[in-house]
C-alpha positions as CSV (number, residue, x, y, z in Angstrom):
1,M,60.5,-89.4,36.1
2,K,63.3,-91.9,35.4
3,I,66.4,-91.4,37.2
4,N,69.7,-92.5,35.4
5,S,72.9,-93.1,37.2
6,I,76.6,-93.4,36.3
7,Q,79.2,-94.7,38.8
8,I,82.6,-93.2,39.0
9,N,85.3,-95.9,39.5
10,D,88.1,-93.9,41.4
11,W,87.2,-92.0,44.5
12,I,87.7,-88.3,44.6
13,E,87.4,-86.2,47.6
14,P,84.2,-83.9,47.4
15,E,86.4,-80.8,48.2
16,Y,88.7,-81.5,45.2
17,L,85.8,-82.1,42.8
18,A,84.1,-79.0,44.0
19,H,87.0,-76.8,43.1
20,F,87.7,-78.6,39.9
21,L,84.1,-78.1,38.7
22,S,84.0,-74.4,39.9
23,S,87.0,-73.8,38.0
24,K,85.3,-75.0,34.8
25,F,81.8,-73.4,35.3
26,G,82.3,-70.5,38.0
27,E,81.3,-70.5,41.5
28,N,77.8,-68.8,41.1
29,G,75.1,-71.3,41.6
30,L,77.3,-74.0,43.2
31,S,75.6,-75.9,46.1
32,W,77.8,-78.5,48.1
33,L,75.9,-80.2,50.9
34,D,79.0,-81.2,53.0
35,S,79.1,-84.0,55.6
36,D,81.8,-85.7,57.8
37,G,81.1,-89.3,57.1
38,S,79.4,-90.1,60.5
39,D,76.2,-92.1,61.0
40,N,74.2,-89.0,60.3
41,G,76.5,-87.6,57.6
42,R,77.0,-90.6,55.2
43,Y,76.4,-88.6,52.1
44,S,77.4,-85.5,50.5
45,F,75.9,-83.8,47.5
46,L,77.4,-81.4,44.8
47,G,75.3,-79.3,42.4
48,I,76.7,-77.1,39.7
49,Q,75.2,-75.1,36.7
50,P,71.6,-74.9,38.0
51,K,68.8,-75.6,35.7
52,K,66.3,-73.2,37.3
53,I,66.4,-70.8,40.3
54,I,63.6,-69.6,42.6
55,Y,64.3,-66.9,45.2
56,S,62.5,-64.1,47.1
57,R,63.7,-61.1,48.9
58,N,62.6,-59.7,52.1
59,K,59.1,-58.4,53.2
60,T,59.4,-54.9,51.7
61,N,56.7,-55.9,49.2
62,E,53.7,-57.1,51.2
63,A,52.4,-59.1,48.1
64,D,52.4,-62.9,47.9
65,F,54.9,-62.5,45.2
66,D,57.7,-62.5,47.8
67,N,56.1,-65.2,50.1
68,P,58.9,-67.9,50.1
69,F,56.5,-70.6,50.9
70,E,54.3,-69.8,47.9
71,K,57.3,-69.9,45.8
72,L,58.3,-73.4,47.2
73,K,55.0,-74.6,45.8
74,K,56.6,-74.2,42.3
75,I,59.3,-77.0,43.1
76,E,58.5,-80.0,40.9
77,G,60.9,-82.5,39.4
78,G,64.6,-82.2,39.7
79,F,67.1,-82.1,42.4
80,W,66.7,-79.0,44.5
81,I,69.2,-77.3,47.0
82,G,68.9,-74.0,48.7
83,W,68.4,-71.9,51.8
84,L,65.5,-70.6,53.7
85,S,66.2,-67.6,56.0
86,Y,65.0,-67.2,59.7
87,E,62.9,-64.1,58.8
88,A,60.7,-66.4,56.5
89,G,58.7,-66.6,59.6
90,Y,57.0,-63.4,58.7
91,W,54.8,-65.0,56.1
92,L,53.7,-67.5,58.7
93,E,53.1,-65.0,61.7
94,P,52.9,-61.5,60.1
95,K,51.5,-59.9,63.2
96,N,54.7,-60.7,64.8
97,P,57.5,-58.2,64.2
98,W,60.5,-59.3,62.1
99,H,63.6,-57.6,60.9
100,L,64.3,-56.7,57.4
101,S,67.2,-58.7,55.8
102,E,69.6,-57.7,53.0
103,F,69.9,-61.3,52.3
104,A,67.6,-63.5,50.2
105,T,64.8,-65.0,52.2
106,L,64.7,-67.8,49.8
107,W,67.2,-69.2,47.3
108,I,66.9,-72.6,45.9
109,A,68.0,-74.1,42.6
110,S,67.5,-77.2,40.5
111,Y,70.2,-79.4,39.6
112,D,70.3,-82.1,36.9
113,P,72.5,-83.9,37.1
114,I,73.5,-84.2,40.7
115,I,76.7,-85.7,42.1
116,K,76.4,-88.0,45.0
117,F,79.1,-88.9,47.4
118,N,78.8,-92.0,49.7
119,L,81.4,-91.0,52.1
120,L,81.4,-94.3,54.0
121,N,81.9,-96.5,51.0
122,K,84.1,-94.0,49.1
123,E,81.6,-94.3,46.1
124,I,80.7,-91.4,43.6
125,T,77.6,-91.6,41.5
126,I,76.2,-88.9,39.0
127,E,72.6,-88.9,38.9
128,G,70.2,-87.4,36.4
129,T,67.4,-87.5,33.9
130,E,69.5,-87.2,30.8
131,I,72.1,-89.9,29.9
132,S,74.0,-87.5,27.6
133,E,74.4,-84.9,30.5
134,L,75.7,-87.8,32.8
135,K,78.2,-88.9,30.3
136,K,79.4,-85.4,29.7
137,Y,80.0,-84.9,33.4
138,E,81.7,-88.5,33.6
139,K,84.2,-87.5,30.9
140,L,84.9,-84.3,32.5
141,I,85.5,-85.7,36.0
142,K,87.8,-88.2,34.4
143,E,90.1,-85.2,33.6
144,I,90.5,-84.1,37.1
145,N,94.4,-83.6,38.1
146,I,94.1,-83.8,41.7
147,P,97.6,-82.5,42.6
148,S,97.0,-79.3,40.4
149,V,93.5,-78.8,42.2
150,K,95.3,-79.1,45.7
151,E,97.8,-76.5,44.6
152,N,95.1,-74.1,43.4
153,I,93.2,-74.2,46.6
154,N,94.0,-71.0,48.5
155,K,94.0,-71.6,52.1
156,I,96.2,-68.4,52.9
157,L,93.5,-65.8,53.1
158,Y,93.6,-62.4,55.0
159,F,90.9,-60.8,56.9
160,D,90.2,-57.8,58.9
161,F,89.3,-58.8,62.4
162,S,89.8,-55.3,63.8
163,K,85.8,-54.7,64.1
164,I,85.4,-57.7,66.4
165,N,84.9,-56.4,70.0
166,L,84.1,-59.6,72.1
167,N,84.1,-57.6,75.3
168,K,81.3,-55.3,74.0
169,I,79.5,-58.4,72.5
170,S,79.7,-60.1,75.8
171,S,78.5,-57.0,78.0
172,Q,75.4,-56.6,75.7
173,F,74.7,-60.4,75.5
174,K,74.8,-60.7,79.4
175,K,72.4,-57.6,79.7
176,N,70.0,-59.4,77.3
177,I,70.2,-62.6,79.3
178,I,69.1,-60.8,82.5
179,K,66.0,-59.3,80.5
180,I,65.2,-62.7,79.1
181,K,65.3,-64.2,82.7
182,K,63.0,-61.5,84.0
183,L,60.5,-62.3,81.1
184,I,60.6,-65.9,82.1
185,E,60.1,-65.0,85.9
186,E,56.9,-63.0,84.8
187,G,55.6,-66.0,83.1
188,D,55.9,-64.3,79.6
189,I,58.1,-67.1,78.0
190,F,59.7,-70.3,79.2
191,Q,62.8,-70.1,77.0
192,A,64.6,-68.0,74.3
193,N,67.4,-68.8,72.2
194,L,69.4,-65.5,72.3
195,T,72.1,-64.7,69.6
196,T,74.6,-62.3,68.8
197,K,77.0,-61.5,65.8
198,C,80.2,-60.2,64.8
199,E,81.4,-58.9,61.4
200,L,84.7,-59.0,59.6
201,E,85.9,-58.3,56.0
202,A,88.2,-60.0,53.6
203,L,91.3,-57.9,52.7
204,D,91.7,-59.6,49.3
205,D,89.6,-60.9,46.5
206,Y,88.7,-64.4,47.3
207,K,86.7,-67.4,46.2
208,Y,83.9,-68.6,48.4
209,L,85.1,-72.1,48.1
210,D,88.6,-71.3,49.3
211,I,87.3,-69.7,52.5
212,Y,85.1,-72.8,53.1
213,S,88.1,-75.1,52.6
214,K,89.9,-73.1,55.2
215,I,86.9,-73.6,57.6
216,R,86.2,-77.2,57.0
217,A,89.7,-78.3,57.5
218,K,89.1,-77.6,61.2
219,L,85.3,-77.6,61.8
220,K,83.7,-80.4,59.6
221,A,80.2,-81.3,60.6
222,P,77.3,-83.8,59.4
223,F,75.1,-81.1,58.2
224,G,77.5,-78.6,56.7
225,G,78.1,-77.1,53.3
226,I,78.3,-74.0,51.2
227,I,75.6,-72.6,48.8
228,I,76.8,-69.8,46.3
229,S,73.9,-67.9,44.9
230,N,74.0,-66.2,41.4
231,I,73.0,-62.8,43.4
232,K,76.4,-62.4,45.1
233,E,75.4,-63.9,48.3
234,A,76.8,-67.0,50.0
235,V,76.1,-69.3,52.9
236,L,78.9,-71.4,54.6
237,S,77.9,-73.8,57.4
238,T,79.5,-76.2,59.8
239,S,76.1,-77.2,61.4
240,P,75.8,-80.3,63.6
241,E,72.1,-80.1,63.7
242,R,69.5,-81.8,61.3
243,F,66.1,-79.9,61.2
244,I,63.7,-82.1,59.5
245,Q,64.1,-85.1,57.3
246,T,61.4,-87.2,55.4
247,D,61.6,-90.4,53.4
248,I,59.8,-91.8,50.7
249,N,57.5,-93.7,53.2
250,R,56.4,-90.4,54.7
251,N,58.6,-90.9,57.8
252,V,59.7,-87.6,59.5
253,E,62.7,-87.1,61.7
254,T,64.0,-84.1,63.6
255,R,67.1,-83.9,65.8
256,P,67.0,-80.7,68.1
257,I,70.4,-79.8,69.8
258,K,70.4,-78.1,73.3
259,G,73.2,-78.2,75.7
260,T,76.8,-77.5,75.0
261,R,80.4,-78.2,76.6
262,P,83.6,-77.5,75.1
263,R,86.2,-80.4,74.1
264,N,89.5,-80.6,75.8
265,K,92.6,-82.1,74.7
266,D,93.1,-83.7,78.0
267,C,90.9,-87.0,77.8
268,E,90.0,-86.9,81.5
269,L,89.0,-83.3,81.4
270,D,87.1,-83.8,78.1
271,S,85.3,-86.8,79.8
272,L,84.4,-84.5,82.7
273,N,82.9,-82.0,80.7
274,A,80.7,-84.6,78.7
275,I,79.5,-86.1,82.1
276,D,78.9,-82.5,83.4
277,L,76.6,-81.8,80.3
278,I,74.7,-85.1,80.5
279,T,74.1,-84.8,84.2
280,N,73.2,-81.0,84.2
281,E,69.7,-80.2,85.2
282,K,69.5,-76.9,83.4
283,D,70.8,-78.4,80.3
284,R,68.4,-81.4,80.4
285,A,65.5,-79.2,81.0
286,E,66.4,-76.8,78.1
287,N,66.5,-79.8,75.8
288,I,63.3,-81.3,77.0
289,M,61.3,-78.1,76.5
290,I,62.4,-78.0,73.0
291,V,61.5,-81.7,72.6
292,D,57.9,-80.9,73.6
293,L,57.7,-78.0,71.2
294,L,58.8,-80.1,68.3
295,R,56.5,-82.9,69.2
296,N,53.5,-80.3,69.2
297,D,54.8,-79.0,65.8
298,L,55.1,-82.3,64.1
299,S,51.7,-83.4,65.5
300,K,50.0,-80.6,63.5
301,V,50.7,-82.6,60.2
302,C,51.6,-86.1,61.4
303,E,49.2,-89.0,61.8
304,K,47.7,-89.3,65.4
305,G,49.7,-91.3,67.6
306,S,52.8,-91.5,65.3
307,V,55.0,-89.0,66.9
308,S,57.4,-90.2,69.4
309,V,60.8,-89.6,71.1
310,S,63.2,-92.3,69.9
311,E,66.2,-90.8,71.7
312,L,66.2,-88.4,74.5
313,L,69.1,-86.4,75.8
314,K,71.8,-88.2,73.7
315,L,75.6,-87.1,73.8
316,E,77.0,-86.3,70.5
317,S,80.7,-85.1,70.4
318,Y,82.1,-82.9,67.6
319,P,85.7,-81.5,67.2
320,K,85.1,-78.3,69.4
321,V,82.1,-79.2,71.4
322,H,79.9,-81.9,73.1
323,H,76.2,-81.5,72.6
324,L,72.9,-83.1,74.0
325,T,70.7,-84.2,71.0
326,S,67.2,-85.6,71.0
327,V,65.4,-87.4,68.1
328,I,61.6,-87.1,67.5
329,R,59.9,-89.1,64.8
330,G,56.4,-89.2,63.0
331,K,54.7,-90.0,59.9
332,I,53.1,-87.3,57.6
333,K,49.4,-87.5,57.0
334,K,48.5,-88.6,53.5
335,D,46.9,-85.3,52.6
336,K,50.1,-83.2,54.0
337,T,53.4,-82.5,52.0
338,W,56.6,-81.7,53.0
339,L,55.9,-78.1,52.4
340,D,53.1,-78.3,55.0
341,L,55.6,-80.0,57.4
342,L,58.1,-77.1,56.9
343,K,55.5,-74.4,57.5
344,A,54.2,-76.3,60.8
345,C,57.8,-76.4,62.1
346,W,59.1,-73.1,61.0
347,P,61.3,-71.4,62.5
348,G,63.0,-74.3,64.3
349,G,62.1,-74.7,68.0
350,S,65.8,-75.0,69.0
351,I,66.7,-71.6,67.6
352,T,63.7,-69.7,68.9
353,G,62.2,-70.9,72.3
354,A,58.9,-71.7,74.0
355,P,56.3,-70.7,73.4
356,K,57.7,-70.2,70.0
357,I,55.7,-67.2,68.6
358,R,56.2,-65.2,71.8
359,A,59.9,-65.9,72.0
360,C,60.3,-64.9,68.3
361,K,58.7,-61.5,69.4
362,R,61.2,-61.3,72.4
363,I,64.1,-62.2,70.0
364,Y,63.1,-59.4,67.7
365,E,63.0,-56.9,70.7
366,L,66.3,-57.9,72.0
367,E,68.4,-58.7,68.9
368,K,68.9,-55.4,67.1
369,F,69.8,-57.1,63.7
370,D,68.3,-59.5,61.2
371,R,69.4,-63.1,61.3
372,G,68.9,-63.8,57.6
373,P,69.9,-67.3,56.7
374,Y,71.5,-67.8,60.1
375,C,69.1,-69.9,62.1
376,G,67.3,-70.7,58.9
377,S,68.0,-74.0,57.1
378,F,69.8,-75.4,54.1
379,I,66.9,-77.4,52.2
380,K,67.3,-80.4,49.9
381,I,64.4,-81.9,48.0
382,D,65.6,-85.1,46.0
383,W,64.1,-86.6,42.8
384,Y,61.3,-88.3,44.9
385,G,60.2,-85.3,46.8
386,C,61.8,-86.2,50.1
387,L,63.0,-83.2,52.1
388,D,66.0,-82.9,54.3
389,S,67.3,-79.9,56.1
390,N,69.7,-78.4,58.7
391,I,69.6,-75.6,61.2
392,L,71.9,-73.1,60.1
393,I,74.0,-72.7,63.4
394,R,77.8,-72.5,63.2
395,S,77.6,-70.7,60.0
396,Y,79.1,-67.8,57.9
397,I,76.8,-65.4,56.1
398,L,78.9,-63.8,53.2
399,K,78.0,-60.8,50.9
400,N,80.8,-59.3,48.7
401,K,83.7,-58.9,51.1
402,K,81.6,-58.8,54.4
403,I,81.4,-61.9,56.6
404,K,78.8,-62.3,59.4
405,I,79.4,-64.9,62.2
406,H,76.5,-65.5,64.7
407,A,76.3,-67.7,67.8
408,G,73.7,-68.2,70.5
409,C,72.5,-69.9,73.6
410,G,69.2,-71.0,74.9
411,I,68.3,-69.0,78.0
412,V,66.1,-70.5,80.7
413,N,65.1,-69.5,84.4
414,D,68.3,-71.3,85.6
415,S,70.6,-69.6,83.2
416,I,73.5,-67.9,84.8
417,P,74.8,-64.8,82.4
418,T,78.5,-65.6,83.1
419,E,78.1,-69.3,82.1
420,E,75.9,-68.5,79.1
421,D,78.5,-65.9,78.0
422,A,81.3,-68.7,78.4
423,E,79.1,-70.9,76.2
424,L,78.8,-68.2,73.7
425,K,82.5,-68.1,73.4
426,W,82.9,-71.9,72.9
427,K,80.6,-71.5,70.1
428,I,81.8,-68.4,68.2
429,L,85.7,-68.4,68.9
430,P,86.3,-71.5,67.0
431,L,84.3,-69.9,64.0
432,I,86.6,-66.8,64.2
433,E,89.7,-68.8,64.8
434,S,89.2,-71.1,61.8
435,L,89.7,-67.9,59.6
436,K,93.1,-67.2,61.2
């Protein structure tokens, strides 16, 4: 398959181009993998007008027809972007209990052409298989009137926050932490990623892109973005965490995050928070446990001896929080594919716990709701069959006018409920506040 490209001479911010093209073609089916221009977030990708869409609902139909991993086998050619929900784990571990979700388990679309932004070099490239299509988009992009686009981005939006009761959320969260600690003491699990959620509603009609513009103004991240399905569902993400990436040489990278501290406007206090995170035994142990889990997952499909930890407990700082991140790399066996890799690692260890399958069962028992796309992944399969994906944390799940916001913490034996509750607020409050 030959891939052609056309360079756009003038730089246009991805946000403006996303709004401009959605005004021409509508939002449905739009995928924008957004980033912050950092070392890990050099590129941004925008797809509009899907050529093909694949999706599956939840496990109400036990037949393989709804199996998202079977449906992913249909991917060939093109440039694909979509999401895979946490509950896709059902088709890998059906003996474990999983919640039903009202959201699509899989929604993924093929784009041809795709618009690629190099955020560091300020370069825009249109890539695709048909020269005529590339030229059509080139001509269209040259028509953009940026002042007009800016004027039409609605960042004054109104939401009903009355249903959010943080005291009630905190109370239940701390009770569940105590239950997890008891399970750890009994030797049932070593760690579990406990989450909670709140819900709110939009008071007016809105565009999904307008909401995302409002959010990203405060919470840009290297693995963020927005995907708007054609079935009235959308996922908006400000994720700092890469799940799995492969390259054309079959190399694999995963970047689990465990350990969080809030940022502070006072530089000295901010530094002290970072130092506390780096030196804290509980946070370090939590991260190392997940590193071991992911090393094991990668080893299922990687060449013997190729899996290694290239960075351990590295400090990464974002607008609202500091994180501890580790990097594990490997090389996929010649008889394995990106889909084998995805199945071997699903769901991500950083949002489940250890042992993974047992932790998933305990999560089901304690969390009385589905996670849906939250704790799942945005997935990108490029022209050459290379996979990139995030972990959908710091994300918003939208259906009609309802918005779900989730957050969570990794719980280990040394966890103190009040401190974990404080960490939960560092994570969830910026998500809520960004809409106000």
